[in-house]
C-alpha positions in Angstrom: 93.5 111.9 103.3 90.8 114.4 102.0 88.1 112.1 103.8 90.1 112.3 107.2 90.3 115.8 106.7 87.0 116.9 106.1 85.9 114.5 109.0 88.5 116.1 111.3 87.3 119.2 110.3 83.6 119.0 110.9 84.3 117.1 114.2 87.2 119.5 115.8 84.5 122.6 115.6 83.3 124.0 118.9 84.8 124.9 122.2 87.2 122.2 122.6 88.6 122.5 119.0 92.3 123.2 120.3 92.2 120.5 122.7 91.1 118.2 120.3 93.4 119.4 117.3 96.3 119.0 120.2 95.2 115.1 120.7 95.2 114.6 117.0 98.6 116.0 116.7 100.0 114.4 119.9 99.1 110.8 118.4 99.9 111.2 115.0 102.6 109.2 115.9 101.2 106.4 117.2 98.7 106.3 114.0 101.3 106.2 112.0 103.4 103.2 114.3 100.3 101.4 114.0 99.6 101.4 110.5 103.2 100.4 109.3 103.3 97.6 111.6 99.7 96.3 110.0 101.6 97.0 106.7 104.0 94.7 107.3 101.5 92.2 107.0 99.5 92.8 103.9 100.8 92.7 100.6 102.6 95.5 99.2 100.2 97.1 96.7 98.2 98.5 99.6 99.6 101.9 100.4 100.3 102.6 103.8 99.2 105.8 103.3 95.6 104.7 103.2 96.1 102.7 106.7 97.1 106.1 108.0 94.2 108.0 106.9 92.0 105.1 108.4 93.8 105.6 111.3 93.4 109.1 111.4 89.6 108.4 111.0 89.9 105.9 114.3 91.6 108.6 116.4 88.6 111.0 115.7 86.2 108.8 116.5 88.3 107.7 119.6 88.2 111.4 121.0 84.6 111.8 120.2 83.6 108.8 122.2 86.3 108.9 125.0 85.1 109.2 128.5 87.5 109.8 130.9 85.2 109.1 134.2 85.8 105.2 132.8 89.2 104.6 133.8 90.5 103.5 131.1 93.3 105.5 129.5 92.9 107.6 126.3 95.9 106.3 124.8 94.6 102.6 125.1 91.2 103.7 123.7 92.4 105.6 121.2 95.1 102.6 119.6 91.7 100.3 119.7 90.1 102.4 117.8 92.8 103.6 115.2 93.5 99.6 114.9 89.7 99.0 113.8 89.4 101.5 111.6 92.2 100.1 109.8 91.0 96.8 109.5 88.0 98.3 108.6 89.5 100.2 105.5 91.1 96.9 104.9 88.5 94.7 104.9 86.5 96.9 102.5 89.3 97.0 99.9 88.9 93.1 99.7 92.3 92.5 98.1 92.5 88.7 98.8 91.4 86.4 95.4 88.4 84.6 95.7 89.8 81.5 95.3 92.4 82.0 98.6 89.8 82.9 100.6 88.3 79.5 99.5 91.4 77.9 100.1 91.7 79.5 103.6 88.5 77.9 104.6 89.1 74.4 103.9 92.2 74.7 105.6 90.3 75.8 108.9 87.9 73.4 108.3 90.6 70.9 108.1 92.5 72.1 111.5 89.3 71.7 113.2 88.3 68.6 111.9 91.6 66.5 112.8 91.8 68.0 116.1 88.2 66.6 117.0 89.3 63.6 115.9 92.7 63.4 117.9 92.3 65.8 120.3 95.5 67.2 119.9 96.8 69.8 117.2 97.2 68.1 113.7 100.5 68.0 112.1 101.6 69.1 108.5 101.5 66.2 107.1 98.4 65.1 108.7 96.5 68.4 107.7 98.1 67.8 104.2 96.8 64.6 103.7 93.2 65.7 104.9 93.2 68.1 102.5 94.7 65.4 99.5 97.4 68.0 98.9 101.2 66.7 98.9 103.6 68.6 101.2 105.1 71.3 98.4 101.4 72.1 97.6 100.4 72.0 101.4 103.0 74.8 101.9 102.5 76.8 99.1 98.9 77.1 100.2 100.3 78.8 103.4 102.2 81.0 101.7 99.2 82.0 100.3 97.3 82.3 103.2 100.0 84.2 105.2 98.9 87.4 104.1 95.4 86.8 104.9 96.2 86.1 108.3 96.3 89.6 109.6 95.0 89.2 113.5 93.4 86.5 115.5 91.4 89.3 117.4 90.3 90.1 114.1 88.2 87.1 113.6 84.5 87.3 113.5 82.3 85.8 115.6 78.3 85.0 116.1 76.6 85.9 118.3 72.8 86.0 119.1 72.3 89.4 117.5 75.1 90.5 115.6 78.5 90.0 114.4 81.4 91.2 116.7 85.4 90.4 116.5 87.2 88.7 119.2 89.0 92.6 119.6 85.0 94.0 120.1 84.5 91.0 122.8 87.9 92.3 124.7 88.6 95.9 123.9 86.8 98.2 126.4 84.6 96.6 129.2 83.8 99.5 131.2 81.6 100.9 128.2 80.0 97.7 128.8 76.7 96.5 130.9 77.4 93.7 133.4 75.9 91.1 130.9 78.6 92.2 128.1 81.2 92.5 130.8 80.7 88.8 131.7 80.5 88.1 127.8 84.0 90.0 127.6 85.6 87.8 130.2 84.4 84.7 128.9 85.3 85.4 125.6 89.2 86.4 127.0 89.1 82.8 128.9 88.1 81.0 125.4 90.9 83.1 123.7 93.5 82.5 126.4 92.9 78.8 126.4 92.9 78.6 122.7 96.1 80.1 122.4 97.7 78.2 125.2 96.5 74.8 123.3 98.7 76.0 120.2 102.0 73.8 119.9 104.8 75.4 122.0 106.2 77.4 118.8 103.3 78.7 117.4 102.3 79.7 120.8 105.9 81.2 120.8 105.7 82.9 117.9 102.1 84.5 118.6 103.0 86.1 122.2 106.5 87.6 120.6 104.1 89.2 117.6 101.0 90.3 119.1 102.1 91.2 122.8 105.9 92.2 122.4 104.9 93.2 118.9 108.2 91.9 117.6 108.4 91.9 113.3 108.9 88.4 111.2 112.2 89.4 111.0 113.2 90.2 115.0 110.9 87.1 115.6 113.8 84.8 113.4 116.9 86.4 115.2 114.9 85.4 118.4 114.1 82.0 117.4 117.1 81.6 114.9 114.6 80.8 112.2 114.4 82.4 109.0 111.7 85.1 108.0 109.4 83.5 105.8 109.7 80.0 108.8 108.3 82.1 110.9 105.8 83.5 109.0 104.7 80.1 108.1 104.1 79.1 112.1 102.1 82.2 112.5 99.8 81.1 109.9 99.5 77.9 111.3 98.8 79.5 114.8 96.3 82.1 113.6 94.0 79.4 111.5 94.2 76.8 114.4 92.9 79.6 116.4 90.5 80.8 113.7 89.4 77.3 113.4 88.8 76.7 117.0 86.7 79.8 117.5 84.9 79.9 114.5 82.2 77.5 115.6 81.7 79.2 118.8 77.9 80.0 119.5 76.0 82.7 120.9 75.4 81.0 124.3 78.9 80.6 125.0 79.6 84.1 124.9 76.9 86.0 125.9 74.7 85.5 129.2 70.6 85.8 129.3 69.5 89.5 130.3 
């Protein structure tokens, strides 16, 4: 929290001090809400207060960069910056064991390979066979992966000149030039297509989780499934999405300018 406080004191100084402080106080509940929602998806040893502190930094960044002439609500803009700052904090913690990351990469590759061969979503049995795993071991790998698959929009994509996340491609086209707006629009279409091609139950979980913002437990009640089963479905959906989007090249999401 000291880091956030120092940054706050540095950035809120000046003639707009009061309005900025009011914005911070007004949106403090939003930071806590987002931090607690994300905390539900990470291991218990990750302190939610650390996520809140990161969210404060994101809010301050939003206050500094927000342009009211861009026809974007401040709350919407702030949400993106808060989430982005929290994900940056999680990445810096690097809390996922290398062995688990390696296994997740193998899972993604298995989904890519099979779905290219089959022309349809691969079944659990097909993926397990591709990885030379028994079904019990396959589901164990999925359980390990569940804590890592935070958000489909946090997937990093390679472009010609930089690395961006899906979130960064889609967050605020009003700040982008026409070329970037075209790329963002194309990326949205690619993401929408990837989601629409998911198996029905996976697509429903993604919709309820990211768009309706229900928890795994709440989704379980809606779909009459256990929380662990919902988590498993969510993990498979994210692995499919990450696999499908991972191979995107710059020319597919950029234009010549």
